[in-house]
N, C-alpha and C positions, 0 to 999 in steps of 0.2 A: 916457468919455461918461457924463454924470450921469444919463442916462435908463436906464442899466443898473441894475436894482434886484434882480436875482436870477440864479441859475444853475440849470440843469436838467441832471441826469445820470441816464441809464438804463443800468444795467450790461448788458454783453454787446451793446451797440449802439454806434453812433458818435454818439449823442446826448449831447453834453457842451458846452453852449452857454450864453452869457449870455441873459437875458430882458430885453427892453426894453419901454418904454411911453412914448408921446408923447402928452401931454395935448392934447386938441382936434384931433388928426389921427390917427385910427385906422388909416389906410391907409399912412402914411409908411413904416413898417418892412416893409410888404409888398414894397416896391421898393428899400429902402435897407439897407445893412449897418450895423453898430454904429458905424462911423466916419463915417456920413452920405453914403457914396458909393453911387451907383445900382448895384445888383448884382442879377443874376437870382436868386441864392440868398437875398438879402435877410437877414432876421433872424428869430429866434424872438421873438415878441412877444405882448402882451395888449392889449386895447382899454382905453380909460380908464374904462369902466364898471366894470371890476373893480378891487378894492382891491389894493394892492401887498403887503399882509400876508396875502393868501390867506384872508381871513376871509369872503368871499362863500360862499353855499351851493354855487356852481359857478363856478370860474374857468376860462375858456377860454384856452388857449395855442395860438397858431397858428405853423406853420412850413411851408416849402415841402417838397415831395417831389422831391428831386433825383436824377437818374439815376446820379450818382457816389456814391450812398449817403450823401450829406451831408444836413444839416438833419434833417427828420422822416421821411426815407424809410424808416427802420427800423420805423416804426409798423405797417406792414403785416405784419411778422413775427408780431405778436401775434394774428393771425387763425389761426395754426397752434397747435393744442393743446399740442404738446410745447414750443414756444418760450414760450408763455403760462405753462405750469406751471413751467418752469425759470427764469423771470424775473418773479417776483411783485411786485417793488417798483421804484419810481423815487423820486428825491430832488430836492428843491428847496432850494437854499441861499440865505439872505439874510444880511446883516450881523447880523440879530437872532436868527435861528433856522435850524435844519436841519429840514426837513419830510420825513417818510417817508410815501409813499403806496402802498397795496396796490392793485394793478391789479384792477379789478372786471370790466371788459368791454372787448371790442374788436370792431369791426364796420365795415362800410361803410354809409354813409347819405347822405341828401340834405343840401344846404346849409341847408335850412330845418327841420332836425330839432329836436326838443325839446331835444336835447343842448346847443344853444347858448343855452338859457335860463340866466340867471345869478342872477335873483331870482325868488322864488315868492310868490304871494299868501298862502299859508298852509301849514300842515304837510301837509295833504292833497294840495296841488299838488306839494310836494316829494316826497312818497311816490309819487305817480304818475310823476314824473320818474325816480326811482330804479327803479321797476318797469320802466319803458320801456327804460332803458339796460341793465338786466340781461337782459331778455327779448330784446333785439336782439343780444346778444353772439353772436359766431360760435363761441365756446367756452364751456364750462360755467363760470359765474361761481363764485368761491370762497365767496361769501356769498349768502344769500337777502335779499330786500328787507326782510323783517321784522327782520333783524339790523342794519339801518342806521337809526340814529335821525334824528329831525327836525333835530337840531343838527349833523349830519355836514357835513364840508367835502369837496367833490369838486373835482378838477382834471380838465378835459377837454382832451386833446391832439388837435389837428385838423390834417390835411394833405390835400392833393388826392390823387386816385387816378391821375392822369395819363390818365384816360379821359374827359375833358370837364370842364366848369366846374361841374357840379351834384352831383358825387359826392365824398365825403370818407371817409378812414379816420379813425375816432375811437377813442381809447383813454381810458378813465375810471379815475381812481385815487381811492381814499378815504384821507383823512388818518388815519393810524394812530399816528403819533408825532411830537411836536414837541419838539426839544431847544433 
């Protein structure tokens, strides 16, 4: 599938999947797998507002929360302090680079949360975003907002909570290394 552009891996979870993006149709991979077949589990994907090189201030990656522990169901584990502390990083691989992200925060939120913002008007707006995602965390963040610069690159992982259509589990990671 030429729409596969990256791969995400989170150690000590079942999250080890390709990431896809379909230009002009942000909801296609909500209901289709990487082979184009309609599937409940669908795919891990980004909307086409996000750059495929993860250069946006915030890239949002979506995946379903499956009862069989598939897709992004493991994200809720990061709400537990012990799991959060024992699993501080996730990785995104592309043909051009390997990106390492330090997990900053994990929490449950609404679908209209600031966390879904991908571009910011200025440095102050980005700083407010960072403060909000750290403050919302269910566990103690490893960094303070002041330690995260205005040029930081964040990836937000999003999945449903299986408690309705308006709540999501969110996990945010800060790019700390690119090889």
